[in-house]
C-alpha positions as CSV (number, residue, x, y, z in Angstrom):
1,M,110.3,116.3,105.2
2,S,111.3,113.0,103.4
3,L,108.0,111.7,100.8
4,V,107.8,108.4,102.4
5,A,107.9,107.7,106.1
6,L,107.1,104.1,107.8
7,N,106.1,104.9,111.3
8,E,107.2,101.8,113.5
9,I,105.2,99.6,111.4
10,S,104.7,96.1,112.1
11,V,102.6,93.1,110.8
12,S,102.3,89.4,112.5
13,Y,100.8,86.8,110.6
14,D,99.0,84.6,113.5
15,K,97.8,85.2,117.5
16,E,100.8,84.6,118.8
17,K,102.1,87.7,117.5
18,S,105.6,86.0,115.3
19,Y,106.2,89.4,113.7
20,V,107.1,89.5,110.2
21,L,108.0,93.4,110.5
22,K,108.8,94.9,114.0
23,D,109.2,98.3,115.2
24,L,110.3,99.1,111.2
25,S,111.2,103.1,110.3
26,L,112.1,103.9,107.2
27,A,112.6,107.2,105.6
28,I,113.0,107.6,101.7
29,E,113.6,111.3,99.7
30,Q,111.8,112.2,97.3
31,G,113.7,111.6,93.8
32,E,115.3,108.5,95.5
33,L,116.0,104.6,94.4
34,I,116.5,103.1,98.0
35,S,116.6,99.5,98.1
36,L,115.5,96.8,100.3
37,L,118.3,93.7,100.9
38,G,118.6,90.4,102.7
39,P,117.7,87.1,103.0
40,S,114.6,85.4,102.2
41,G,112.6,85.7,104.6
42,C,113.8,88.8,106.4
43,G,110.6,90.6,105.6
44,K,112.1,92.9,102.5
45,T,108.3,92.1,100.2
46,T,106.3,92.5,103.1
47,T,108.0,95.8,103.5
48,L,107.0,96.3,100.0
49,R,103.7,95.1,100.1
50,V,102.7,97.2,103.0
51,I,104.0,100.2,101.5
52,A,101.8,99.6,98.1
53,G,98.2,99.0,100.4
54,L,98.5,94.8,99.5
55,I,99.2,94.1,103.8
56,Q,97.7,96.1,106.3
57,Q,100.1,96.4,109.1
58,N,99.4,95.8,112.8
59,A,100.6,98.9,114.0
60,G,102.3,101.8,112.7
61,Q,102.0,105.0,110.3
62,F,102.4,105.0,106.4
63,I,103.2,109.3,106.2
64,L,103.7,110.0,101.8
65,D,104.5,113.7,101.4
66,G,102.9,114.5,104.7
67,K,99.9,112.9,104.8
68,D,98.5,110.2,106.7
69,I,97.5,107.1,103.7
70,T,98.1,104.0,106.4
71,N,94.4,103.0,105.0
72,V,94.1,104.5,102.0
73,P,93.1,101.0,99.9
74,V,95.2,100.0,97.0
75,H,93.1,101.1,94.8
76,K,93.5,104.7,95.5
77,R,97.3,105.3,95.8
78,G,98.3,105.1,92.9
79,F,101.3,104.0,92.7
80,G,103.3,101.7,89.8
81,M,104.2,98.1,91.0
82,V,106.6,95.5,88.7
83,F,106.5,92.0,90.0
84,Q,108.9,89.5,89.4
85,S,106.3,87.2,87.2
86,Y,105.7,90.9,85.1
87,A,101.6,89.7,85.1
88,L,101.3,91.0,81.5
89,F,98.3,90.5,79.8
90,P,99.3,88.2,77.1
91,H,95.8,88.8,75.2
92,L,96.8,92.5,74.8
93,S,99.3,93.8,72.6
94,V,102.1,95.8,73.9
95,F,100.2,99.2,73.5
96,D,97.5,98.0,74.9
97,N,99.6,96.4,78.4
98,V,101.0,99.7,78.6
99,A,97.4,101.8,77.9
100,F,95.9,100.1,80.5
101,G,96.3,101.9,83.2
102,L,95.5,104.9,81.4
103,K,92.7,103.4,79.6
104,N,91.1,102.5,83.3
105,K,90.9,106.5,84.3
106,K,88.9,107.0,81.0
107,L,91.9,109.6,79.6
108,P,91.0,110.7,76.2
109,A,92.7,108.4,73.2
110,A,94.6,111.7,72.1
111,E,96.2,111.9,76.2
112,I,96.5,107.8,76.2
113,E,98.0,107.8,72.6
114,K,100.9,110.1,73.5
115,R,101.9,109.3,77.0
116,V,102.1,105.5,75.5
117,Q,104.5,106.4,72.8
118,A,106.6,108.7,74.8
119,M,106.9,106.3,77.2
120,M,107.9,103.3,75.2
121,T,110.7,105.6,73.8
122,I,111.3,106.3,76.9
123,C,111.9,102.5,77.9
124,G,113.0,101.5,74.4
125,L,110.1,99.7,73.1
126,D,109.4,101.5,69.5
127,G,108.6,99.4,66.7
128,F,106.9,97.1,69.3
129,E,103.3,98.6,69.5
130,N,101.6,95.5,68.1
131,R,103.9,92.6,69.4
132,F,102.0,90.4,71.9
133,P,104.3,89.5,75.4
134,K,104.2,85.3,73.9
135,Q,106.4,87.5,71.2
136,L,108.9,89.3,72.8
137,S,111.7,88.2,74.9
138,G,112.3,88.3,78.6
139,G,114.0,91.3,79.0
140,Q,111.2,93.3,76.6
141,R,108.9,92.1,78.6
142,Q,110.0,94.0,81.4
143,R,110.3,97.2,79.9
144,V,106.5,96.2,78.9
145,A,105.6,96.1,82.3
146,L,107.9,98.7,83.2
147,A,106.2,101.1,81.3
148,R,102.9,100.0,82.1
149,S,104.0,101.0,85.8
150,L,105.4,104.5,84.6
151,V,103.0,105.6,82.1
152,I,100.4,106.4,85.2
153,E,102.8,108.9,86.2
154,P,102.7,107.2,90.1
155,Q,104.1,109.3,92.8
156,L,106.3,105.8,93.9
157,L,107.6,102.9,92.0
158,L,108.1,100.0,93.8
159,L,110.0,97.1,92.2
160,D,109.5,93.7,94.0
161,E,113.1,91.3,92.4
162,P,111.5,92.4,89.1
163,L,115.4,91.0,87.4
164,S,115.4,87.5,89.1
165,N,113.7,86.1,85.6
166,L,116.5,87.3,83.4
167,D,119.4,85.3,82.8
168,A,123.2,86.7,84.6
169,Q,124.0,89.1,81.4
170,L,120.6,90.4,80.8
171,R,120.4,91.4,84.5
172,I,122.8,93.8,84.4
173,T,121.4,95.1,81.1
174,M,118.5,96.1,82.5
175,R,119.6,97.0,86.0
176,M,121.2,100.0,84.0
177,E,118.3,100.6,82.1
178,I,115.8,101.1,85.1
179,K,118.4,103.2,86.6
180,R,118.4,105.6,83.6
181,I,114.9,105.7,83.2
182,Q,114.9,106.6,87.2
183,Q,117.0,109.0,87.3
184,Q,115.6,110.3,83.8
185,L,111.4,110.6,85.0
186,G,112.9,111.6,88.7
187,I,110.1,109.1,90.3
188,T,110.9,107.8,93.8
189,T,111.7,104.4,93.5
190,V,111.8,100.9,96.3
191,F,113.2,98.2,94.3
192,V,113.4,94.7,96.7
193,T,116.3,92.3,96.1
194,H,118.1,89.7,97.5
195,D,121.5,90.4,95.3
196,Q,124.2,92.4,96.7
197,E,125.7,93.4,93.7
198,E,122.2,94.3,92.0
199,C,121.4,96.8,94.2
200,F,124.3,98.7,95.1
201,S,125.0,99.2,91.9
202,I,121.8,101.4,90.9
203,S,120.4,101.9,94.8
204,D,121.3,105.9,96.5
205,R,120.9,103.8,99.9
206,V,120.2,100.3,101.0
207,A,118.0,99.2,103.9
208,V,119.8,95.9,104.6
209,M,117.1,93.9,106.9
210,N,117.3,91.0,109.2
211,G,114.2,89.5,111.0
212,G,111.6,92.1,110.5
213,V,114.2,95.2,111.4
214,I,116.4,97.2,109.0
215,E,120.2,97.1,110.9
216,Q,122.0,99.6,108.3
217,F,120.1,101.9,105.7
218,D,122.4,104.1,104.5
219,R,124.8,104.3,101.4
220,P,125.9,101.5,99.0
221,E,129.6,102.1,99.4
222,V,129.2,103.1,103.2
223,I,127.4,100.1,104.1
224,Y,130.2,97.5,102.0
225,H,133.3,99.2,103.4
226,Q,132.0,100.1,107.1
227,P,129.4,97.5,108.1
228,K,127.5,98.1,111.4
229,T,126.1,94.5,112.5
230,R,127.6,91.1,112.3
231,F,124.5,90.5,110.1
232,V,125.2,93.0,107.7
233,A,129.4,91.7,107.4
234,Q,128.3,88.3,106.8
235,F,125.7,89.5,104.4
236,I,127.8,91.3,102.2
237,G,131.0,88.8,102.4
238,F,133.1,89.5,105.4
239,E,134.3,86.1,106.3
240,N,136.9,86.9,108.8
241,F,136.1,87.7,112.4
242,I,138.2,88.3,115.2
243,P,136.9,88.7,119.4
244,V,139.0,91.8,121.0
245,T,138.8,94.2,124.1
246,R,139.5,97.2,124.6
247,K,142.4,98.2,125.8
248,A,143.3,102.3,125.5
249,N,143.3,103.2,121.6
250,H,143.7,99.9,120.5
251,Y,142.2,95.9,120.2
252,V,144.0,92.9,121.8
253,D,142.5,89.4,121.1
254,A,142.8,87.0,123.5
255,N,146.5,85.6,122.9
256,G,147.8,89.7,123.6
257,S,148.5,90.4,119.7
258,T,146.8,94.2,119.2
259,Y,145.0,95.8,116.5
260,Q,145.1,99.4,115.2
261,V,141.4,100.8,113.5
262,T,141.1,103.4,111.7
263,N,137.8,104.5,111.8
264,D,136.8,103.2,115.0
265,V,134.1,103.0,117.4
266,E,133.4,104.6,120.7
267,L,134.7,101.9,123.5
268,L,135.6,102.5,126.9
269,D,138.7,100.1,128.4
270,G,137.6,96.8,128.9
271,D,134.4,96.8,126.4
272,T,134.5,93.5,124.4
273,A,133.7,94.2,120.0
274,T,134.6,92.1,117.0
275,L,137.0,93.2,114.3
276,T,136.3,92.0,111.0
277,I,138.0,92.3,107.6
278,R,137.6,90.7,103.8
279,P,139.6,88.0,102.6
280,E,140.6,90.5,99.8
281,N,141.9,93.1,102.0
282,I,144.7,90.8,104.0
283,V,148.3,91.1,103.3
284,A,150.1,87.6,103.7
285,S,154.0,87.6,102.9
286,M,156.3,85.7,103.8
287,T,158.1,88.4,106.2
288,A,157.5,89.0,110.0
289,M,155.2,92.2,110.3
290,N,155.3,94.5,113.7
291,E,151.5,95.6,114.3
292,N,148.2,93.9,113.1
293,A,149.7,90.9,112.2
294,L,149.2,87.2,112.7
295,V,151.1,84.3,111.9
296,G,149.5,81.3,110.4
297,E,149.5,77.8,108.7
298,V,148.3,77.3,104.8
299,L,145.9,74.2,105.3
300,V,143.9,74.8,102.2
301,R,144.4,76.7,98.9
302,T,141.5,76.7,96.1
303,F,142.1,78.7,93.0
304,L,140.2,81.7,91.8
305,G,141.4,82.4,89.0
306,R,142.9,85.4,89.1
307,A,144.0,85.1,92.9
308,Y,143.8,82.3,95.2
309,Q,142.2,81.6,98.6
310,Y,143.6,80.5,101.4
311,E,142.1,78.7,104.7
312,V,145.3,80.1,107.3
313,V,145.0,78.5,110.6
314,T,146.3,81.1,113.5
315,S,145.7,81.9,116.8
316,V,142.3,83.3,116.7
317,G,141.7,81.1,114.7
318,N,141.0,79.8,110.9
319,L,140.8,82.7,108.8
320,L,140.5,82.7,104.7
321,I,142.6,85.7,102.7
322,N,142.9,86.5,99.1
323,A,146.5,86.2,97.4
324,E,148.0,86.1,94.0
325,E,151.5,84.6,95.6
326,S,151.1,80.6,95.6
327,Y,151.1,79.5,98.2
328,E,151.7,75.0,99.1
329,P,149.0,74.2,101.9
330,G,151.5,73.4,105.1
331,T,153.3,77.0,104.1
332,R,153.5,79.2,107.7
333,I,152.8,82.8,106.2
334,H,153.4,86.3,108.1
335,L,149.4,88.0,108.1
336,Y,149.1,91.9,108.3
337,L,145.8,93.6,108.6
338,P,145.3,96.5,107.2
339,A,143.9,99.4,109.9
340,D,142.6,101.6,107.3
341,K,141.1,97.9,106.1
342,L,139.3,96.7,109.5
343,V,136.3,97.6,111.0
344,A,134.7,96.8,114.5
345,L,132.2,95.5,115.1
346,T,129.9,96.1,118.6
347,K,126.9,93.4,118.0
């Protein structure tokens, strides 16, 4: 049985039932770190706030460890929450910020001291006890917010875009710290982000959201290599799309070119689909190829540093490819689309 189960959750902010979330279901296992990934307005933060109890859903059920807590108020759920703004108390020291939740529970002073010091060590804050938030860097404030959320020993940790205010290098450092701490404590965590690289690097599973629904929920490597829908493919970096028709054990485009796909989907003869492939997975050559091949003319060349990116005019439309070789605009080249890199999409 999953630790967390959202069952057909719907949320609407107006009487016309313009849904922010629509019949959303999600199951999270004990000790998992899962990410809600998607563009602004997709419903990921709303989902997190429903879990936290900050938003009341219009319909659906929230089950935690076998118990229905759909109508339990936020202050009785006891979850740890870290927000984009950190929300530290500026007039309190680091120690008192971390201890805040424990003091509200009226725990003995010795117990508070022990737990706060242990959590500050885990979060790399030893020696900062007497500092105030204004004396800390962004990364240090983030650690304090994390320590304050974890010291209460929550059953669930909720992180809402916690790294968005940090510079690029610090984000990389802090995301690894979050993963280290999460694994060390074994705490079930829900992480909201719009950053693909960020969530893929630390998540056990990722839910890609669009328009209030989850389009795909799977391990990061599965989503990266095998997106299930065109939206997911586009969101994670697939930029080439070829309309095709199923014919026996292969696909045919409008011009009669045929394609084999290794990781295929179940379709009947005559069914339509879309093939997609990342720019870096298309092989360019001056030599003709016999299968999964197209001929094109270089339209635009841009330099990426380690490679060039080309916009190539082909019979199935303009394709983007990345290649180390330098081709001048106007050059006629052959493109090979490896069967194990092509993905067939049915929606």
